[in-house]
C-alpha positions, -999 to +999 in steps of 0.1 A: -787+636-222-800+615-193-823+597-217-795+590-239-779+570-209-812+551-202-816+540-238-780+530-240-787+507-209-817+494-226-800+486-258-771+472-239-791+450-214-813+434-241-787+411-256-781+396-222-818+392-214-827+375-246-795+352-243-808+344-208-841+332-224-825+312-247-803+294-221-834+276-207-841+258-240-830+221-242-816+225-276-790+250-264-778+224-238-776+199-263-756+222-286-731+231-258-726+196-252-716+188-288-693+217-285-675+201-255-689+222-225-688+198-197-721+193-176-738+217-201-773+209-187-762+223-153-739+251-166-762+265-192-790+275-165-763+291-141-750+311-172-789+320-180-793+333-144-761+353-145-772+368-178-807+375-167-800+390-133-771+410-148-791+422-178-820+432-156-798+450-131-783+471-157-817+477-176-833+489-142-803+506-130-804+486-098-770+477-085-758+480-120-720+477-107-730+443-093-749+435-125-719+444-148-696+419-127-722+393-131-722+396-168-684+397-169-685+363-151-710+353-175-690+364-206-655+350-196-660+315-199-682+317-231-656+339-248-627+317-240-644+282-246-672+287-270-655+314-292-620+300-295-616+308-331-579+298-330-591+263-327-612+263-359-601+249-391-631+261-412-622+297-421-658+309-423-664+294-389-630+308-376-641+343-387-676+340-371-661+329-338-633+356-342-661+382-345-680+369-315-647+367-295-640+404-301-675+413-296-675+398-263-643+414-252-658+449-263-689+441-241-666+431-213-650+466-217-681+486-215-690+464-184-658+473-168-665+510-175-701+505-160-688+488-130-668+519-123-695+545-131-726+527-122-760+529-139-762+567-143-793+589-146-829+575-146-821+545-127-833+527-094-797+533-082-782+516-051-747+514-068 
């Protein structure tokens, strides 16, 4: 059973680690600026650091409760601003953003649980 928890942490954290890597691409900053994110070239690296540190924290199981909160802080503005499906007029784009919005809420729910339970077995621990 302890290996399942570890595998869950690995799978869960990879999405944030890969997203963090993308955050340092100039094309991503341009895309965010086009979507109306103010100071995208400054905000994007901050989001990238939050995603990377939080993702690695959960992956390694080191201070995973803090890592979970970092990822929640990362997800809140992205979910509200970038996936505001209620503002879309094109139905296919609206559906895509709605899916991303609800997926991010689901991730935040899992992170809230992890902020309570911690990293579980086979971790570096420390809360």
